[in-house]
Biopython code that builds the backbone (N, CA, C, O; Angstrom):
import numpy as np
from Bio.PDB.StructureBuilder import StructureBuilder

atoms = [
    (1, "MET", "N", (0.993, -1.350, 0.119)),
    (1, "MET", "CA", (0.081, 0.197, -0.177)),
    (1, "MET", "C", (0.654, 1.176, -0.292)),
    (1, "MET", "O", (1.709, 1.215, 0.341)),
    (2, "GLN", "N", (0.361, 2.169, -0.950)),
    (2, "GLN", "CA", (1.124, 3.346, -0.923)),
    (2, "GLN", "C", (0.462, 4.589, -0.210)),
    (2, "GLN", "O", (-0.753, 4.666, -0.030)),
    (3, "ALA", "N", (1.513, 5.713, 0.244)),
    (3, "ALA", "CA", (0.969, 6.684, 0.777)),
    (3, "ALA", "C", (0.390, 7.328, 0.546)),
    (3, "ALA", "O", (0.620, 7.592, -0.634)),
    (4, "LEU", "N", (-0.591, 8.071, 1.005)),
    (4, "LEU", "CA", (-0.789, 9.417, 0.260)),
    (4, "LEU", "C", (-0.503, 10.244, -0.103)),
    (4, "LEU", "O", (0.427, 10.764, 0.515)),
    (5, "PRO", "N", (-1.030, 11.002, -1.327)),
    (5, "PRO", "CA", (0.372, 11.898, -2.203)),
    (5, "PRO", "C", (0.469, 12.915, -1.264)),
    (5, "PRO", "O", (-0.488, 13.140, -0.523)),
    (6, "GLY", "N", (1.621, 13.641, -1.186)),
    (6, "GLY", "CA", (2.470, 14.382, -0.021)),
    (6, "GLY", "C", (2.112, 13.855, 1.287)),
    (6, "GLY", "O", (1.517, 14.669, 1.993)),
    (7, "PHE", "N", (2.262, 13.013, 1.662)),
    (7, "PHE", "CA", (2.378, 12.219, 3.262)),
    (7, "PHE", "C", (3.480, 11.640, 2.645)),
    (7, "PHE", "O", (3.661, 11.471, 1.439)),
    (8, "ARG", "N", (4.392, 11.274, 3.827)),
    (8, "ARG", "CA", (5.089, 10.407, 3.627)),
    (8, "ARG", "C", (6.051, 10.297, 5.134)),
    (8, "ARG", "O", (5.961, 11.237, 5.924)),
    (9, "ASP", "N", (6.674, 9.481, 5.366)),
    (9, "ASP", "CA", (7.532, 8.692, 6.834)),
    (9, "ASP", "C", (8.556, 9.209, 6.607)),
    (9, "ASP", "O", (9.199, 8.648, 5.720)),
    (10, "PHE", "N", (9.181, 10.420, 7.219)),
    (10, "PHE", "CA", (11.153, 9.982, 7.779)),
    (10, "PHE", "C", (11.950, 9.221, 8.960)),
    (10, "PHE", "O", (12.003, 9.227, 10.190)),
    (11, "LEU", "N", (12.529, 8.572, 7.876)),
    (11, "LEU", "CA", (12.702, 7.516, 9.186)),
    (11, "LEU", "C", (14.158, 8.849, 9.817)),
    (11, "LEU", "O", (14.454, 9.973, 9.411)),
    (12, "PRO", "N", (14.767, 7.899, 11.026)),
    (12, "PRO", "CA", (15.551, 8.708, 11.859)),
    (12, "PRO", "C", (16.479, 9.286, 11.347)),
    (12, "PRO", "O", (16.921, 10.294, 11.898)),
    (13, "ASP", "N", (16.942, 8.892, 10.350)),
    (13, "ASP", "CA", (18.648, 9.584, 9.562)),
    (13, "ASP", "C", (17.947, 10.845, 8.700)),
    (13, "ASP", "O", (18.513, 11.937, 8.648)),
    (14, "GLN", "N", (16.593, 10.584, 7.991)),
    (14, "GLN", "CA", (16.274, 11.640, 7.392)),
    (14, "GLN", "C", (15.708, 12.983, 8.334)),
    (14, "GLN", "O", (15.822, 14.177, 8.057)),
    (15, "CYS", "N", (14.916, 12.214, 9.807)),
    (15, "CYS", "CA", (14.254, 12.924, 10.463)),
    (15, "CYS", "C", (15.507, 14.090, 10.849)),
    (15, "CYS", "O", (15.244, 15.276, 10.649)),
    (16, "ALA", "N", (16.481, 13.818, 11.246)),
    (16, "ALA", "CA", (18.412, 14.466, 12.130)),
    (16, "ALA", "C", (17.869, 15.402, 10.798)),
    (16, "ALA", "O", (17.104, 16.329, 11.065)),
    (17, "GLY", "N", (18.306, 15.142, 9.178)),
    (17, "GLY", "CA", (19.431, 15.793, 8.524)),
    (17, "GLY", "C", (17.940, 16.767, 8.001)),
    (17, "GLY", "O", (18.302, 17.635, 7.206)),
    (18, "ARG", "N", (16.713, 16.800, 8.211)),
    (18, "ARG", "CA", (15.921, 17.228, 8.043)),
    (18, "ARG", "C", (15.735, 18.810, 8.806)),
    (18, "ARG", "O", (15.726, 19.922, 8.277)),
    (19, "ASN", "N", (15.558, 18.320, 10.611)),
    (19, "ASN", "CA", (15.694, 18.113, 11.766)),
    (19, "ASN", "C", (17.026, 20.206, 11.456)),
    (19, "ASN", "O", (16.634, 21.373, 11.500)),
    (20, "TYR", "N", (18.130, 19.767, 11.258)),
    (20, "TYR", "CA", (19.349, 19.960, 11.077)),
    (20, "TYR", "C", (19.231, 20.931, 10.125)),
    (20, "TYR", "O", (20.381, 21.351, 9.998)),
    (21, "ILE", "N", (18.463, 21.586, 9.320)),
    (21, "ILE", "CA", (18.457, 22.480, 7.902)),
    (21, "ILE", "C", (16.986, 23.151, 8.104)),
    (21, "ILE", "O", (16.597, 23.987, 7.288)),
    (22, "PHE", "N", (16.140, 22.744, 9.265)),
    (22, "PHE", "CA", (14.504, 23.584, 9.771)),
    (22, "PHE", "C", (15.572, 24.288, 11.300)),
    (22, "PHE", "O", (15.253, 25.477, 11.272)),
    (23, "ALA", "N", (16.522, 24.130, 12.420)),
    (23, "ALA", "CA", (17.392, 24.375, 12.962)),
    (23, "ALA", "C", (18.421, 25.468, 12.639)),
    (23, "ALA", "O", (19.018, 26.130, 13.488)),
    (24, "ARG", "N", (18.584, 25.599, 11.034)),
    (24, "ARG", "CA", (19.740, 26.538, 10.677)),
    (24, "ARG", "C", (18.598, 27.615, 9.895)),
    (24, "ARG", "O", (19.190, 28.685, 9.756)),
    (25, "TRP", "N", (17.591, 27.689, 9.498)),
    (25, "TRP", "CA", (17.261, 28.330, 8.959)),
    (25, "TRP", "C", (15.530, 28.794, 10.279)),
    (25, "TRP", "O", (14.547, 29.222, 9.675)),
    (26, "ARG", "N", (15.442, 28.700, 11.317)),
    (26, "ARG", "CA", (15.047, 29.215, 12.399)),
    (26, "ARG", "C", (16.105, 29.632, 12.965)),
    (26, "ARG", "O", (15.627, 29.944, 14.056)),
    (27, "GLU", "N", (17.565, 29.953, 13.060)),
    (27, "GLU", "CA", (18.595, 30.458, 13.579)),
    (27, "GLU", "C", (18.459, 31.827, 12.637)),
    (27, "GLU", "O", (18.300, 32.897, 13.224)),
    (28, "VAL", "N", (18.525, 31.802, 11.096)),
    (28, "VAL", "CA", (19.050, 32.899, 10.616)),
    (28, "VAL", "C", (17.810, 33.655, 10.600)),
    (28, "VAL", "O", (18.199, 34.745, 10.180)),
    (29, "ALA", "N", (16.317, 33.776, 10.834)),
    (29, "ALA", "CA", (15.161, 34.015, 10.815)),
    (29, "ALA", "C", (15.610, 34.795, 12.058)),
    (29, "ALA", "O", (15.910, 35.959, 11.792)),
    (30, "ARG", "N", (15.696, 34.548, 12.977)),
    (30, "ARG", "CA", (15.098, 34.755, 14.269)),
    (30, "ARG", "C", (16.982, 35.498, 13.838)),
    (30, "ARG", "O", (16.468, 36.396, 14.504)),
    (31, "ARG", "N", (18.197, 35.870, 13.507)),
    (31, "ARG", "CA", (18.701, 36.687, 14.210)),
    (31, "ARG", "C", (18.291, 37.984, 12.856)),
    (31, "ARG", "O", (18.911, 39.048, 12.855)),
    (32, "TYR", "N", (17.218, 37.695, 11.807)),
    (32, "TYR", "CA", (16.789, 38.742, 11.311)),
    (32, "TYR", "C", (15.462, 39.136, 11.927)),
    (32, "TYR", "O", (14.542, 39.322, 11.130)),
    (33, "GLY", "N", (15.285, 39.248, 12.852)),
    (33, "GLY", "CA", (14.143, 40.229, 14.148)),
    (33, "GLY", "C", (12.725, 38.657, 13.571)),
    (33, "GLY", "O", (11.775, 38.639, 14.353)),
    (34, "PHE", "N", (12.660, 37.950, 12.827)),
    (34, "PHE", "CA", (11.265, 37.020, 12.517)),
    (34, "PHE", "C", (11.262, 36.158, 13.810)),
    (34, "PHE", "O", (12.118, 35.626, 14.517)),
    (35, "VAL", "N", (9.539, 36.293, 13.791)),
    (35, "VAL", "CA", (9.704, 34.956, 14.970)),
    (35, "VAL", "C", (8.478, 34.585, 14.382)),
    (35, "VAL", "O", (7.716, 35.198, 13.634)),
    (36, "GLU", "N", (8.428, 32.975, 15.082)),
    (36, "GLU", "CA", (7.740, 31.756, 14.381)),
    (36, "GLU", "C", (6.547, 31.776, 15.405)),
    (36, "GLU", "O", (6.635, 32.212, 16.553)),
    (37, "TRP", "N", (5.213, 31.145, 14.722)),
    (37, "TRP", "CA", (4.092, 31.050, 14.952)),
    (37, "TRP", "C", (3.543, 29.847, 14.180)),
    (37, "TRP", "O", (4.159, 29.261, 13.290)),
    (38, "GLU", "N", (2.055, 29.482, 14.715)),
    (38, "GLU", "CA", (1.975, 28.190, 14.482)),
    (38, "GLU", "C", (0.705, 28.217, 13.948)),
    (38, "GLU", "O", (0.496, 29.218, 14.634)),
    (39, "GLY", "N", (-0.567, 28.025, 13.245)),
    (39, "GLY", "CA", (-2.038, 27.566, 13.169)),
    (39, "GLY", "C", (-2.334, 26.727, 13.234)),
    (39, "GLY", "O", (-1.563, 25.788, 13.038)),
    (40, "PRO", "N", (-4.064, 26.479, 13.654)),
    (40, "PRO", "CA", (-4.314, 25.821, 13.320)),
    (40, "PRO", "C", (-4.227, 24.684, 12.253)),
    (40, "PRO", "O", (-3.454, 24.956, 11.335)),
    (41, "VAL", "N", (-5.122, 22.928, 12.130)),
    (41, "VAL", "CA", (-4.460, 22.252, 11.609)),
    (41, "VAL", "C", (-5.858, 22.210, 10.985)),
    (41, "VAL", "O", (-5.990, 21.805, 9.830)),
    (42, "LEU", "N", (-6.859, 22.600, 11.682)),
    (42, "LEU", "CA", (-8.355, 22.452, 11.438)),
    (42, "LEU", "C", (-8.951, 24.208, 11.638)),
    (42, "LEU", "O", (-8.468, 25.184, 12.212)),
    (43, "GLU", "N", (-10.134, 23.999, 10.899)),
    (43, "GLU", "CA", (-10.771, 25.509, 11.315)),
    (43, "GLU", "C", (-12.404, 24.924, 10.954)),
    (43, "GLU", "O", (-12.559, 23.942, 10.227)),
    (44, "ALA", "N", (-13.304, 25.500, 11.426)),
    (44, "ALA", "CA", (-14.345, 25.484, 11.066)),
    (44, "ALA", "C", (-14.881, 25.815, 9.645)),
    (44, "ALA", "O", (-14.973, 26.940, 9.156)),
    (45, "THR", "N", (-15.290, 24.372, 8.948)),
    (45, "THR", "CA", (-15.973, 24.660, 7.763)),
    (45, "THR", "C", (-16.808, 26.391, 7.367)),
    (45, "THR", "O", (-16.894, 27.078, 6.349)),
    (46, "GLU", "N", (-17.198, 26.503, 8.523)),
    (46, "GLU", "CA", (-18.287, 27.917, 8.029)),
    (46, "GLU", "C", (-17.209, 28.981, 7.651)),
    (46, "GLU", "O", (-17.309, 29.721, 6.672)),
    (47, "LEU", "N", (-16.183, 28.979, 8.518)),
    (47, "LEU", "CA", (-15.096, 30.332, 8.155)),
    (47, "LEU", "C", (-14.995, 29.656, 6.593)),
    (47, "LEU", "O", (-14.578, 30.776, 6.299)),
    (48, "TYR", "N", (-14.981, 29.105, 5.657)),
    (48, "TYR", "CA", (-14.606, 28.597, 4.811)),
    (48, "TYR", "C", (-15.533, 29.174, 3.704)),
    (48, "TYR", "O", (-15.316, 29.915, 2.746)),
    (49, "LYS", "N", (-16.805, 28.474, 4.258)),
    (49, "LYS", "CA", (-17.790, 28.780, 3.616)),
    (49, "LYS", "C", (-18.357, 30.593, 3.392)),
    (49, "LYS", "O", (-18.781, 31.044, 2.328)),
    (50, "LYS", "N", (-18.236, 31.236, 4.458)),
    (50, "LYS", "CA", (-18.056, 32.484, 4.186)),
    (50, "LYS", "C", (-17.111, 33.449, 3.664)),
    (50, "LYS", "O", (-17.337, 34.607, 3.313)),
    (51, "LYS", "N", (-16.054, 32.829, 3.661)),
    (51, "LYS", "CA", (-14.986, 33.719, 2.758)),
    (51, "LYS", "C", (-15.173, 33.070, 1.361)),
    (51, "LYS", "O", (-14.643, 33.573, 0.371)),
    (52, "SER", "N", (-16.022, 31.816, 1.283)),
    (52, "SER", "CA", (-15.329, 31.658, -0.449)),
    (52, "SER", "C", (-16.909, 30.990, -1.021)),
    (52, "SER", "O", (-17.057, 30.176, -1.933)),
    (53, "GLY", "N", (-17.783, 31.507, -0.328)),
    (53, "GLY", "CA", (-18.846, 30.340, -0.566)),
    (53, "GLY", "C", (-19.080, 28.933, -0.596)),
    (53, "GLY", "O", (-18.131, 28.166, -0.760)),
    (54, "ALA", "N", (-20.593, 28.390, -0.412)),
    (54, "ALA", "CA", (-20.479, 27.140, 0.173)),
    (54, "ALA", "C", (-20.339, 26.180, -1.143)),
    (54, "ALA", "O", (-20.617, 24.991, -0.983)),
    (55, "GLU", "N", (-19.973, 26.574, -2.282)),
    (55, "GLU", "CA", (-19.009, 25.642, -3.100)),
    (55, "GLU", "C", (-17.752, 25.396, -2.858)),
    (55, "GLU", "O", (-17.148, 24.675, -3.652)),
    (56, "ILE", "N", (-17.312, 25.748, -2.113)),
    (56, "ILE", "CA", (-15.848, 25.170, -1.358)),
    (56, "ILE", "C", (-15.464, 24.082, -1.152)),
    (56, "ILE", "O", (-14.419, 23.472, -1.381)),
    (57, "VAL", "N", (-16.699, 23.793, -0.543)),
    (57, "VAL", "CA", (-17.176, 22.790, 1.152)),
    (57, "VAL", "C", (-16.396, 21.180, 0.256)),
    (57, "VAL", "O", (-15.708, 20.304, 0.780)),
    (58, "ASP", "N", (-17.011, 21.339, -1.718)),
    (58, "ASP", "CA", (-16.461, 20.389, -1.991)),
    (58, "ASP", "C", (-15.273, 20.054, -2.573)),
    (58, "ASP", "O", (-14.965, 19.054, -3.221)),
    (59, "LYS", "N", (-14.435, 21.341, -2.156)),
    (59, "LYS", "CA", (-12.904, 20.632, -2.319)),
    (59, "LYS", "C", (-11.796, 21.236, -1.086)),
    (59, "LYS", "O", (-10.729, 21.849, -1.116)),
    (60, "LEU", "N", (-12.937, 20.547, 0.279)),
    (60, "LEU", "CA", (-11.763, 20.817, 1.164)),
    (60, "LEU", "C", (-12.177, 19.215, 1.916)),
    (60, "LEU", "O", (-13.280, 18.669, 1.928)),
    (61, "PHE", "N", (-10.926, 18.749, 2.486)),
    (61, "PHE", "CA", (-11.817, 17.338, 3.294)),
    (61, "PHE", "C", (-12.078, 18.048, 4.910)),
    (61, "PHE", "O", (-11.324, 18.413, 5.812)),
    (62, "ASN", "N", (-13.296, 18.020, 4.747)),
    (62, "ASN", "CA", (-13.967, 18.025, 6.277)),
    (62, "ASN", "C", (-14.797, 17.446, 6.344)),
    (62, "ASN", "O", (-15.521, 17.108, 5.409)),
    (63, "PHE", "N", (-14.959, 17.063, 7.961)),
    (63, "PHE", "CA", (-15.939, 16.535, 8.685)),
    (63, "PHE", "C", (-16.366, 16.795, 9.582)),
    (63, "PHE", "O", (-15.922, 17.604, 10.397)),
    (64, "THR", "N", (-17.806, 15.866, 9.679)),
    (64, "THR", "CA", (-18.733, 16.650, 10.730)),
    (64, "THR", "C", (-18.540, 15.409, 12.165)),
    (64, "THR", "O", (-18.929, 14.243, 12.096)),
    (65, "ASP", "N", (-18.144, 15.772, 12.872)),
    (65, "ASP", "CA", (-17.213, 15.392, 14.399)),
    (65, "ASP", "C", (-18.765, 14.963, 15.611)),
    (65, "ASP", "O", (-19.528, 15.928, 15.635)),
    (66, "CYS", "N", (-19.121, 14.117, 16.252)),
    (66, "CYS", "CA", (-20.107, 13.343, 17.108)),
    (66, "CYS", "C", (-20.722, 14.516, 17.942)),
    (66, "CYS", "O", (-21.749, 14.150, 18.514)),
    (67, "ALA", "N", (-20.330, 16.042, 18.214)),
    (67, "ALA", "CA", (-21.225, 17.280, 18.437)),
    (67, "ALA", "C", (-21.275, 17.866, 17.446)),
    (67, "ALA", "O", (-21.071, 19.064, 17.248)),
    (68, "ASN", "N", (-21.593, 16.948, 16.646)),
    (68, "ASN", "CA", (-22.070, 18.091, 15.226)),
    (68, "ASN", "C", (-21.398, 19.016, 14.557)),
    (68, "ASN", "O", (-21.729, 19.804, 13.672)),
    (69, "ILE", "N", (-20.193, 18.759, 15.230)),
    (69, "ILE", "CA", (-19.245, 20.159, 14.969)),
    (69, "ILE", "C", (-18.499, 19.753, 13.519)),
    (69, "ILE", "O", (-17.898, 18.680, 13.471)),
    (70, "SER", "N", (-18.550, 20.701, 12.235)),
    (70, "SER", "CA", (-18.218, 20.747, 10.982)),
    (70, "SER", "C", (-16.862, 21.393, 10.778)),
    (70, "SER", "O", (-16.893, 22.578, 10.443)),
    (71, "SER", "N", (-15.296, 20.632, 10.970)),
    (71, "SER", "CA", (-14.515, 20.351, 10.786)),
    (71, "SER", "C", (-13.758, 21.005, 9.150)),
    (71, "SER", "O", (-14.487, 20.650, 8.224)),
    (72, "SER", "N", (-12.808, 21.645, 8.761)),
    (72, "SER", "CA", (-11.825, 21.206, 8.131)),
    (72, "SER", "C", (-10.741, 21.246, 7.562)),
    (72, "SER", "O", (-10.195, 22.280, 7.947)),
    (73, "ILE", "N", (-10.040, 20.671, 6.795)),
    (73, "ILE", "CA", (-7.759, 20.771, 7.459)),
    (73, "ILE", "C", (-8.289, 22.257, 6.677)),
    (73, "ILE", "O", (-8.956, 22.513, 5.675)),
    (74, "ALA", "N", (-7.646, 22.990, 7.651)),
    (74, "ALA", "CA", (-6.632, 24.532, 6.881)),
    (74, "ALA", "C", (-6.208, 23.874, 5.565)),
    (74, "ALA", "O", (-5.883, 22.692, 5.447)),
    (75, "THR", "N", (-6.266, 25.043, 4.326)),
    (75, "THR", "CA", (-5.938, 25.108, 3.316)),
    (75, "THR", "C", (-4.490, 25.631, 3.728)),
    (75, "THR", "O", (-3.556, 24.863, 3.498)),
    (76, "SER", "N", (-4.163, 27.082, 4.421)),
    (76, "SER", "CA", (-3.136, 27.635, 4.271)),
    (76, "SER", "C", (-3.375, 28.310, 5.025)),
    (76, "SER", "O", (-4.439, 28.796, 5.409)),
    (77, "LEU", "N", (-2.020, 28.444, 5.423)),
    (77, "LEU", "CA", (-2.065, 28.943, 7.492)),
    (77, "LEU", "C", (-1.600, 30.891, 6.682)),
    (77, "LEU", "O", (-1.348, 31.879, 7.371)),
    (78, "ALA", "N", (-1.636, 30.841, 5.028)),
    (78, "ALA", "CA", (-1.342, 31.948, 4.858)),
    (78, "ALA", "C", (-2.214, 33.241, 4.830)),
    (78, "ALA", "O", (-2.134, 34.470, 4.821)),
    (79, "LYS", "N", (-3.437, 31.795, 4.821)),
    (79, "LYS", "CA", (-4.663, 33.138, 4.729)),
    (79, "LYS", "C", (-4.738, 33.627, 6.164)),
    (79, "LYS", "O", (-5.441, 34.619, 6.357)),
    (80, "ARG", "N", (-4.120, 33.081, 7.192)),
    (80, "ARG", "CA", (-4.268, 33.540, 8.667)),
    (80, "ARG", "C", (-3.190, 34.410, 8.852)),
    (80, "ARG", "O", (-3.434, 35.068, 9.864)),
    (81, "THR", "N", (-2.137, 34.728, 8.379)),
    (81, "THR", "CA", (-1.744, 35.631, 8.171)),
    (81, "THR", "C", (-1.573, 36.922, 8.497)),
    (81, "THR", "O", (-0.911, 37.263, 9.477)),
    (82, "LEU", "N", (-2.239, 37.858, 7.591)),
    (82, "LEU", "CA", (-2.687, 39.105, 7.710)),
    (82, "LEU", "C", (-3.615, 39.434, 9.121)),
    (82, "LEU", "O", (-3.591, 40.408, 9.873)),
    (83, "PRO", "N", (-4.173, 38.591, 9.134)),
    (83, "PRO", "CA", (-5.379, 39.049, 10.414)),
    (83, "PRO", "C", (-4.793, 38.632, 11.637)),
    (83, "PRO", "O", (-5.361, 38.724, 12.726)),
    (84, "LEU", "N", (-3.939, 38.288, 11.502)),
    (84, "LEU", "CA", (-2.715, 37.773, 12.986)),
    (84, "LEU", "C", (-1.959, 38.873, 12.993)),
    (84, "LEU", "O", (-1.946, 39.657, 13.942)),
    (85, "ILE", "N", (-1.262, 39.016, 11.921)),
    (85, "ILE", "CA", (-0.496, 40.332, 11.560)),
    (85, "ILE", "C", (-0.797, 42.029, 12.242)),
    (85, "ILE", "O", (-0.239, 42.830, 12.992)),
    (86, "SER", "N", (-2.310, 41.889, 11.245)),
    (86, "SER", "CA", (-3.082, 43.118, 12.090)),
    (86, "SER", "C", (-3.950, 43.300, 13.638)),
    (86, "SER", "O", (-4.426, 44.273, 14.223)),
    (87, "ASN", "N", (-3.877, 41.963, 13.906)),
    (87, "ASN", "CA", (-4.517, 42.063, 15.520)),
    (87, "ASN", "C", (-2.865, 42.642, 16.615)),
    (87, "ASN", "O", (-2.912, 43.368, 17.608)),
    (88, "SER", "N", (-1.773, 42.115, 16.080)),
    (88, "SER", "CA", (-1.064, 41.474, 16.929)),
    (88, "SER", "C", (0.120, 43.341, 16.634)),
    (88, "SER", "O", (1.159, 43.668, 17.206)),
    (89, "TRP", "N", (-0.465, 43.892, 15.845)),
    (89, "TRP", "CA", (0.290, 45.834, 15.418)),
    (89, "TRP", "C", (-0.736, 46.429, 16.076)),
    (89, "TRP", "O", (-0.379, 47.533, 16.487)),
    (90, "ARG", "N", (-1.892, 46.160, 16.359)),
    (90, "ARG", "CA", (-2.821, 46.931, 17.097)),
    (90, "ARG", "C", (-2.420, 47.073, 18.259)),
    (90, "ARG", "O", (-2.719, 48.178, 18.711)),
    (91, "PHE", "N", (-1.679, 46.207, 19.181)),
    (91, "PHE", "CA", (-1.148, 46.099, 20.301)),
    (91, "PHE", "C", (0.522, 46.697, 20.484)),
    (91, "PHE", "O", (1.082, 46.498, 21.561)),
    (92, "ALA", "N", (0.911, 47.088, 19.887)),
    (92, "ALA", "CA", (2.479, 47.114, 19.767)),
    (92, "ALA", "C", (2.554, 48.520, 19.357)),
    (92, "ALA", "O", (2.072, 49.019, 18.340)),
    (93, "SER", "N", (3.604, 49.412, 20.814)),
    (93, "SER", "CA", (3.625, 50.654, 20.844)),
    (93, "SER", "C", (3.436, 51.558, 19.493)),
    (93, "SER", "O", (2.698, 52.508, 19.232)),
    (94, "THR", "N", (4.576, 50.735, 18.638)),
    (94, "THR", "CA", (4.758, 51.709, 17.317)),
    (94, "THR", "C", (4.723, 50.123, 15.995)),
    (94, "THR", "O", (5.114, 48.990, 16.274)),
    (95, "PRO", "N", (4.268, 50.477, 14.926)),
    (95, "PRO", "CA", (4.683, 49.753, 13.980)),
    (95, "PRO", "C", (5.872, 49.123, 14.345)),
    (95, "PRO", "O", (6.872, 49.607, 14.875)),
    (96, "CYS", "N", (5.539, 47.527, 13.853)),
    (96, "CYS", "CA", (6.680, 47.046, 13.905)),
    (96, "CYS", "C", (7.648, 46.898, 14.933)),
    (96, "CYS", "O", (8.746, 46.399, 14.686)),
    (97, "ALA", "N", (7.234, 47.410, 16.413)),
    (97, "ALA", "CA", (7.724, 47.134, 17.720)),
    (97, "ALA", "C", (8.393, 45.837, 18.027)),
    (97, "ALA", "O", (9.510, 45.597, 18.485)),
    (98, "HIS", "N", (6.980, 44.726, 17.487)),
    (98, "HIS", "CA", (7.284, 43.588, 17.906)),
    (98, "HIS", "C", (8.156, 42.527, 16.971)),
    (98, "HIS", "O", (8.418, 41.381, 17.334)),
    (99, "LEU", "N", (8.480, 42.997, 15.950)),
    (99, "LEU", "CA", (9.433, 42.428, 15.113)),
    (99, "LEU", "C", (10.746, 42.765, 15.839)),
    (99, "LEU", "O", (10.956, 41.869, 16.657)),
    (100, "VAL", "N", (11.732, 43.714, 15.869)),
    (100, "VAL", "CA", (12.393, 44.121, 16.392)),
    (100, "VAL", "C", (12.968, 43.640, 17.425)),
    (100, "VAL", "O", (13.826, 44.296, 18.016)),
]
sb = StructureBuilder()
sb.init_structure("model")
sb.init_model(0)
sb.init_chain("A")
sb.init_seg("    ")
for serial, (resi, resn, name, xyz) in enumerate(atoms, 1):
    if name == "N":
        sb.init_residue(resn, " ", resi, " ")
    sb.init_atom(name, np.array(xyz, "f"), 0.0, 1.0, " ", f" {name:<3s}", serial, name[0])
structure = sb.get_structure()
């Protein structure tokens, strides 16, 4: 049986190499004032319907859980970036102060 497209296992030696590269990227990014953040893997399906219309649901991997909550796998963290930055700038004393 083959893995799903876009998914794969990383064996220990592959993880070590990947983690080394990621650590260097983080090191360089921090040196230039970038900070790390993470967003959720799941989003409310209703959010996608509001932003893109009901037809988007057929293009997403989504499910309804036992509490009758419809969720979808987040398609992109990029869509969350601007609201996140906007909210954090509102609380900064000067624009981009949190990035320095």
